[in-house]
MARVO-30123 format. One record per residue (C-alpha): residue number from 1; residue in one letter; x, y, z. Coordinates in nm, 4 decimals. Layout:
// residues N
num:residuo:c1:c2:c3
NUM:A:X:Y:Z
...
This chain:
// residues 280
num:residuo:c1:c2:c3
1:M:0.0000:0.0000:0.0000
2:E:0.1342:0.3469:-0.0911
3:T:0.1929:0.5603:0.2205
4:G:0.0222:0.8582:0.0536
5:T:-0.3065:0.6666:0.0403
6:I:-0.3166:0.5922:0.4152
7:D:-0.5566:0.7971:0.6265
8:I:-0.4355:0.8871:0.9754
9:I:-0.6360:1.0356:1.2626
10:K:-0.5027:1.3530:1.4299
11:S:-0.5559:1.4326:1.7999
12:S:-0.8370:1.6705:1.6990
13:G:-1.0196:1.3786:1.5346
14:E:-0.9495:1.5142:1.1860
15:K:-0.8651:1.2591:0.9175
16:V:-0.5680:1.3432:0.6925
17:K:-0.3370:1.1615:0.4509
18:F:-0.0157:1.0300:0.5995
19:S:0.2866:1.2398:0.5018
20:L:0.6204:1.0615:0.4917
21:E:0.7888:1.3983:0.4457
22:K:0.6441:1.5368:0.7712
23:L:0.7679:1.2343:0.9638
24:K:1.1127:1.2667:0.8045
25:N:1.1329:1.6364:0.8934
26:S:1.0258:1.5803:1.2545
27:L:1.2992:1.3163:1.2917
28:K:1.5611:1.5355:1.1220
29:R:1.4795:1.8200:1.3629
30:T:1.6142:1.6076:1.6498
31:G:1.9574:1.6026:1.4897
32:A:1.9398:1.2307:1.4112
33:D:2.1707:1.1221:1.1293
34:Q:2.0320:1.0151:0.7915
35:K:2.0912:0.6447:0.8578
36:T:1.8895:0.6572:1.1821
37:V:1.6101:0.8556:1.0140
38:N:1.5895:0.6033:0.7282
39:Q:1.5834:0.3047:0.9656
40:I:1.2978:0.4535:1.1685
41:I:1.1057:0.5552:0.8551
42:D:1.1303:0.1994:0.7208
43:K:1.0053:0.0434:1.0453
44:V:0.7186:0.2880:1.0935
45:R:0.6134:0.2545:0.7285
46:D:0.5898:-0.1247:0.7673
47:E:0.3485:-0.0844:1.0598
48:L:0.1093:0.1693:0.9031
49:Y:-0.2569:0.0820:0.8536
50:Q:-0.5726:0.2699:0.7586
51:G:-0.7010:0.4832:1.0475
52:I:-0.3831:0.4703:1.2565
53:S:-0.3602:0.7645:1.4987
54:T:-0.0824:1.0222:1.4940
55:K:-0.0259:0.9246:1.8594
56:E:0.0548:0.5632:1.7610
57:I:0.2953:0.6800:1.4897
58:Y:0.4625:0.9183:1.7353
59:N:0.4928:0.6500:2.0071
60:R:0.6592:0.4080:1.7657
61:A:0.9068:0.6657:1.6325
62:F:0.9787:0.7861:1.9868
63:A:1.0543:0.4324:2.1116
64:L:1.2896:0.3697:1.8185
65:L:1.4720:0.7002:1.8744
66:K:1.5057:0.6309:2.2475
67:K:1.6776:0.3017:2.1688
68:K:1.9340:0.4920:1.9620
69:K:2.0001:0.7951:2.1862
70:S:1.7775:0.9176:2.4693
71:Y:1.8515:1.2874:2.4092
72:L:1.7222:1.2574:2.0503
73:A:1.3995:1.1109:2.1877
74:S:1.3811:1.4068:2.4296
75:K:1.3940:1.6495:2.1383
76:Y:1.1341:1.4473:1.9504
77:K:0.8887:1.4601:2.2413
78:L:0.9070:1.8413:2.2712
79:K:0.5451:1.9039:2.1725
80:K:0.4164:1.6407:2.4145
81:A:0.6477:1.7747:2.6848
82:I:0.4894:2.1194:2.6587
83:Y:0.1468:1.9620:2.7268
84:E:0.3011:1.7901:3.0301
85:L:0.3649:2.1324:3.1837
86:G:-0.0075:2.1252:3.2755
87:P:-0.2737:2.0676:3.3863
88:T:-0.2678:2.4314:3.5056
89:G:-0.1194:2.7086:3.2927
90:F:0.1144:2.8271:3.5688
91:P:0.4278:2.6240:3.4703
92:F:0.3718:2.7260:3.1058
93:E:0.3784:3.0934:3.2072
94:R:0.7040:3.0277:3.3948
95:F:0.8417:2.8479:3.0891
96:I:0.7584:3.1415:2.8562
97:G:0.9144:3.3770:3.1102
98:A:1.2308:3.1648:3.1182
99:I:1.2589:3.1762:2.7371
100:L:1.2217:3.5562:2.7452
101:K:1.4868:3.5849:3.0197
102:Y:1.7365:3.4024:2.7982
103:S:1.6474:3.6514:2.5232
104:G:1.7498:3.9436:2.7430
105:Y:1.4187:4.0405:2.9060
106:D:1.3527:4.1173:3.2716
107:V:1.0363:3.9271:3.3598
108:E:0.7538:3.9599:3.6155
109:F:0.4607:3.7245:3.6676
110:N:0.0939:3.7677:3.7590
111:K:0.1036:4.1451:3.7964
112:I:-0.2168:4.3396:3.8613
113:L:-0.2397:4.6378:3.6261
114:Q:-0.4938:4.9146:3.6391
115:G:-0.6852:4.9754:3.3190
116:Q:-0.8921:5.2801:3.2345
117:C:-1.2056:5.0842:3.3278
118:V:-1.1047:4.7825:3.5426
119:T:-0.7971:4.6048:3.6805
120:H:-0.6337:4.3152:3.4945
121:E:-0.4113:4.0289:3.6095
122:I:-0.1280:3.9917:3.3586
123:D:0.0417:3.6522:3.3121
124:V:0.3845:3.7839:3.2106
125:M:0.5315:4.1326:3.1912
126:A:0.8621:4.1578:3.0051
127:H:1.0958:4.4590:3.0108
128:K:1.3723:4.5212:2.7567
129:N:1.5327:4.8243:2.5905
130:N:1.3292:5.0675:2.8012
131:E:1.0010:4.9120:2.6852
132:T:0.7405:4.6962:2.8595
133:T:0.5531:4.4120:2.6905
134:V:0.2259:4.2689:2.8250
135:I:0.1906:3.8955:2.7563
136:E:-0.1118:3.6695:2.7969
137:C:-0.0524:3.2911:2.7962
138:K:-0.3184:3.0467:2.6784
139:F:-0.2273:2.6934:2.7779
140:H:-0.4185:2.3858:2.6585
141:S:-0.3482:2.0558:2.8358
142:V:-0.5486:1.8608:2.5756
143:Q:-0.4170:1.8157:2.2222
144:G:-0.6354:1.9308:1.9340
145:L:-0.7695:2.2457:2.1069
146:N:-0.6708:2.5582:1.9133
147:C:-0.7151:2.9265:1.9991
148:N:-1.0021:3.0752:1.8016
149:V:-1.0626:3.4424:1.7199
150:K:-1.2353:3.5043:2.0551
151:I:-0.8979:3.4859:2.2329
152:P:-0.7209:3.7733:2.0472
153:L:-1.0484:3.9718:2.0538
154:Y:-1.0622:3.9433:2.4319
155:I:-0.6900:4.0052:2.4880
156:H:-0.6885:4.3072:2.2574
157:S:-0.9711:4.4728:2.4529
158:R:-0.7834:4.4124:2.7825
159:Y:-0.4620:4.5479:2.6330
160:N:-0.6334:4.8637:2.5078
161:D:-0.7828:4.9251:2.8533
162:I:-0.4374:4.8914:3.0140
163:K:-0.2755:5.1089:2.7460
164:A:-0.5291:5.3887:2.7929
165:H:-0.4515:5.4094:3.1664
166:W:-0.0753:5.3535:3.1185
167:H:-0.0297:5.6534:2.8882
168:I:-0.2475:5.8834:3.0989
169:N:-0.0332:5.8077:3.4047
170:A:0.3004:5.8397:3.2219
171:K:0.4738:5.5224:3.3419
172:K:0.8528:5.5171:3.3530
173:T:0.8826:5.2887:3.0505
174:P:0.6684:5.3090:2.7371
175:L:0.4276:5.0217:2.6686
176:N:0.5076:4.8095:2.3633
177:S:0.2734:4.8985:2.0780
178:K:0.1900:4.5273:2.0536
179:G:0.0303:4.3112:2.3200
180:W:0.1268:3.9419:2.3021
181:V:-0.0757:3.6221:2.3099
182:V:0.1242:3.2995:2.3508
183:T:-0.0229:2.9495:2.3214
184:N:0.1217:2.5988:2.3249
185:T:-0.1175:2.4898:2.0486
186:R:-0.2168:2.6783:1.7325
187:F:-0.4295:2.9759:1.6322
188:T:-0.7164:2.9375:1.3875
189:A:-0.6944:3.1188:1.0523
190:D:-0.9404:3.3863:1.1737
191:A:-0.7413:3.4406:1.4932
192:L:-0.4209:3.4933:1.2901
193:K:-0.6002:3.7255:1.0482
194:Y:-0.7443:3.9332:1.3317
195:G:-0.4144:3.9482:1.5202
196:K:-0.2337:4.0760:1.2118
197:C:-0.5083:4.3291:1.1409
198:I:-0.5023:4.4912:1.4871
199:N:-0.1242:4.4595:1.5425
200:L:-0.1398:4.1958:1.8177
201:Y:0.1664:3.9704:1.8356
202:L:0.0690:3.6022:1.8242
203:L:0.3133:3.3252:1.9188
204:S:0.2128:2.9599:1.8921
205:W:0.3705:2.6186:1.8485
206:D:0.4518:2.6878:1.4821
207:Y:0.3714:3.0590:1.4310
208:P:0.5270:3.2929:1.3210
209:E:0.6785:3.0737:1.0531
210:N:1.0342:2.9707:1.1467
211:D:1.0041:3.1675:1.4719
212:G:0.7317:2.9795:1.6588
213:L:0.7775:2.8215:2.0020
214:K:0.9316:2.5014:1.8661
215:D:1.1838:2.7029:1.6586
216:R:1.2846:2.9256:1.9498
217:I:1.3242:2.6308:2.1872
218:D:1.5398:2.4342:1.9411
219:R:1.7446:2.7397:1.8449
220:L:1.8180:2.8478:2.2028
221:G:1.8353:2.4984:2.3539
222:L:1.5702:2.5983:2.6103
223:Y:1.3963:2.2656:2.6603
224:P:1.1362:2.2203:2.9350
225:I:1.2233:1.9786:3.2136
226:T:0.9350:1.7586:3.0958
227:V:1.1272:1.6459:2.7841
228:S:1.3604:1.4313:2.9939
229:T:1.3263:1.0590:2.9275
230:L:1.5220:0.9755:3.2439
231:L:1.3285:1.1710:3.5088
232:T:1.0063:1.0208:3.6469
233:K:0.6736:1.2035:3.6351
234:R:0.6895:1.2585:4.0121
235:E:1.0392:1.4062:3.9858
236:K:0.9328:1.6391:3.7054
237:Q:0.6324:1.7600:3.9056
238:F:0.8570:1.8256:4.2065
239:L:1.0954:2.0328:3.9920
240:L:0.8107:2.2287:3.8317
241:S:0.6696:2.3063:4.1765
242:R:1.0091:2.4653:4.2585
243:D:1.0015:2.6750:3.9368
244:V:1.2684:2.4588:3.7725
245:V:1.1141:2.4673:3.4246
246:L:1.4207:2.4436:3.1998
247:C:1.6546:2.1464:3.1700
248:R:1.9601:2.3704:3.1728
249:M:1.8633:2.5028:3.5188
250:L:1.9876:2.1707:3.6611
251:V:2.3337:2.1997:3.5064
252:G:2.5782:2.3444:3.7563
253:D:2.3201:2.3281:4.0353
254:T:2.2262:1.9740:4.1352
255:F:2.0627:2.0757:4.4642
256:Y:1.7170:1.9597:4.3554
257:L:1.8420:1.6286:4.2161
258:D:2.0216:1.5679:4.5464
259:H:1.7062:1.6689:4.7357
260:L:1.5120:1.4068:4.5379
261:G:1.7578:1.1414:4.6551
262:I:1.8709:1.0556:4.3015
263:S:2.1789:0.8298:4.3028
264:E:2.5126:0.9586:4.1733
265:I:2.5088:0.7141:3.8785
266:R:2.1570:0.8165:3.7728
267:K:2.2312:1.1848:3.8301
268:E:2.5318:1.1558:3.6001
269:K:2.3129:1.0034:3.3259
270:I:2.0468:1.2745:3.3646
271:L:2.3015:1.5572:3.3463
272:K:2.4772:1.3968:3.0492
273:E:2.1446:1.3774:2.8623
274:I:2.0659:1.7426:2.9449
275:K:2.4073:1.8660:2.8298
276:M:2.3756:1.6809:2.4983
277:L:2.0189:1.8034:2.4559
278:C:2.1031:2.1699:2.5235
279:N:2.4466:2.1650:2.3543
280:L:2.6169:2.2627:2.6785
């Protein structure tokens, strides 16, 4: 059976044709060599059947990558790892803040700002180059849920209320002309169209093109702690509860790993994986 004729089921329930090219690209993104990519492609292709879910395809490719090198599997599970920051949106906000810090921003969380009409709780406030950016984070813990146009509509109205009061009261730093909305999933076509029209900056898993969340994370090596294939779920939750959201936060400071009672041998493996993952 030709792979292009096989229907697969996405997490949203949508039925689409299987794309060998998409699978190849997702494997290449991990840094796996061509031989490894080809071997995995061949094995996955042999196990395809009509109606297979994207989750089953992912699980198979992930298992094969993990057998080769665990840090490659960590990179491959990035999207899933972002969902594992839930179920609340709080760790995701901390994760976005951490990415911004590594990009030179000073960051504050959950600030209450006065608008012209009402007060607003802001997820992340970022300061850089004598300018303040107001950022709203929309986290989905279930795959297949995208941000529709109602989200940027709502955020834009909040931003305008804050901006009206901000300028009247002449704050020390000017407010960025663009408010931000950041999501771990995707924006619908209408949401993107509206955001562009009213000058609202939208950041999602794969938007803007070549500068979405996945691109920034890969480029900067800022992987969430949840990508680790060697830490248990309980250990990850403990670290997240202590605001340890990035893998690289553990390098050079093993206090939390020691606190968890992780053995020296296992700790060495975890740190080795993190260093390879983050190119440290």
